N, C-alpha and C positions, 0 to 999 in steps of 0.2 A: 443205746437201746433201752437201758434201764430208765433214763430220763423220759424217753418217749412213752414207755409203759406206764410210768407214774403219771404223766400228763393225761394219757387216755383214761386211766383209772379215775383221775380227778374229774374229768369231763363226764364220765359215766355216772359218777356219784351225783354230780350236779344235775344231770338230766333226770335221775331218779327222784330227786327232791323237787324238781320243777313241777308246776301245774301242767296237766295235760291240756292240749289245745281245746278240747270240748269243754272242760271245766272253766278255763279262762274265758271262752266264748260265752258260756252261760252267765258268768259273773258280769261281764261287760254288757250283755244283753239286758240283764236285770236293771242296771243303772240307766241304760238308754230308755227303757220303757217307763221309768219313773217320771212322773210329771212334776215332782216337787223341785223347787229351786235350790233347796239346801238339804243335803243328805248327810247322815252320820253312820259310819261303819264302826260299830263298837266291839266287834269280836276280838279274840285274843291273838289271832294269827296275823300280826302286823305286816309281815313281808308278803304274805298271800294277798292281803287286802290292798297293799300298795301296788302290786302288779296289776290287779284288777282295776283299781282307780286310775292308774297311770295309762293303761291301755285304753280306758274309756276316753281320757283326755286326748290321747293320740288319735283315736278314731274321730272324735268330735272336731279336732283341728283340721282334718281333711275335708270335712263337710262345711265348716264355718271358719273361715280364715280370721285370724286375729291374734291377740296376746293371751297366753295361758301361763298361769302362775303356779309354781310348786313351792309351798312354804313348809319347810322342815324345821323341827324344833331346834336342832343344833347341828354342828358339823360332825359330831360323834355319831348321831343317828344317820346323817347323810352317808357317811362312810359305810355303815352297815347296810343301808339300802343298796348301795353300789355292789355289794358282795352277796347279799342274801335275798334280794327280790326273787320272785319265783318264776321268772322267765328270762331268757338270755337277752332279748331285745331291750327289756326294761333296764337290766343291769348295764348294758353297753350305753344306752341313752343317758343314764344318770352319770356315768363316768365322763361322757362328753360335756354334759351340762354343768358339772361341778366347777369347772373353770372354763370360761370367765363368767359363769352363772347366767349365760344367755346362749340359746342355740336355735338356729332357724331350721324348721322342719316343713318342707313344702312351702306354702304361702303363709304359714303361721310362725310365731316366735314364742319359745318357751323361756320363762324367767324363773330363777331360783333365788329364794331368800330364806332367812331364818327368823326365829322368834325374837328379834331385837331391832332397835331403831337403825343401827348402823348399816343394816342390809336392806332397809325399806326405802331408802332415798330414791333409788332408780325405779323401784316398783311404783312408788307414789307419783312419779313423773310420767308414767305411761298414760296415753290418752284413754280416759275412762270408758268412752263409747266403743273402744276397740277391744276391751278386755272381755273375754268370753267365758272363762271358767277358771277355777282355782282348786287345787288339791292341797289340803292341809294335813300334815302328819305329825302327831304328838306321840312321844313315847310314854311309858307307863309311870314315869316319875311325876311328882307333884310340885316340883320346884317352880318358883316364880319365873315368868318369862324374862329373858335377858340376863339370867344368872350365868350363862356360858360366856359372857363377855370377858375379855382379857382383864387381868387384875389392874392393869395400868389405865384402863378406860376411865373416862371422866366419872367420878363418883356421883356427881349430880345426875348424870344420865342414868346410872344404875338405880338411883333412888326413885327417879320418875318411872322407870320400867317396873320396879317392884310394886309400885302403887297403882298401876293400871288395873282396870277391871279384869277379873279372872280369865275371861274368854276373849280378851282383846285381840289376840292373834287371829281369831276367826271373825269377830264382829267388825274389825277394821276393814276386812275384805268384803263382808256382806253389804256394806254401805254402797258399794258400786259394782260388785261382781254379780252377774245374773245367775251364776251356777257355782255352788261350792260343794265339795265332797270332803268331809272331815273324817280322818281315821284317828280314833282316840278311844282307848280302852278305859272302861270304868268312868266315863264322863257322861254328862247330860247337857243338852242344849235345847233352848226354847225355839219353837217355830222351825223345827228340823225333822225330817222324816228319817226314822231309824230303819236301816236295811240289814237283815241278817241272812247270810247265805246258808242254805241247808246242807251243803257239802262240807262245811266247816264244823267239826265236832268240838263242841264247847265243853270245857272242864271247869270245875269250881276254881275260882281264882286263887284260893288259898292252898290249892293242891297242885304240885308239879308232877307227882307220881304217886302210885298207891303207897300209902303209909308214910309219905314224906310231906311235911308241911313247910311252907316258906314264909318268911317275914313279909309284911306288907310293903316294905321299902325295896324289895328285890325287883329289878326291872325285868318283867316277863319278856319284853322284846329282845333281851340279850340272848335268849335261847333260840335254837333252831326251830322252825316250823316242822 
């Protein structure tokens, strides 16, 4: 009985933190109405933005069958998205997608990769004309892409990754992907429409709470929305 009570209390807390359906709908509707090919969601609420961006991809996949790519900075961030995204269906989908990084939904297929070469091989082999959209998710750190690779990985590959253009994780997709949505706090991208949602209250990035200042290297996405 105590275990059941604890489980119900946990589910109740999760539902309180989740986006309500109207807010989620308004967020997805905003993305649908944008005519820009490439969008940037720069606000601090990473898990909220991910739920909105993912639900947009899910909706689009039912209207336009094809391949959809979700590119997450690293496995550490992926694990957090599985637990902290702001709606239950997104959390469950990401748990199913995590392994084997490919999941069929209706007539479309979702693919998962990270910000390093070793996970791009399968993505690069997809028929480019069938790729419909991509969701790119960057955490708040400024580390070079590919630095999450295992220490035993080829040092030459690591060196190549470290010397790639700063935004290569996005630009490499924009070369062939007709629609991209990038979630990245405190970043700027050329030829990209910035969308800010009015229901997200933005706070100064150097403040976490009244009277408390945080260092610039603290990952804001580690904290709950």
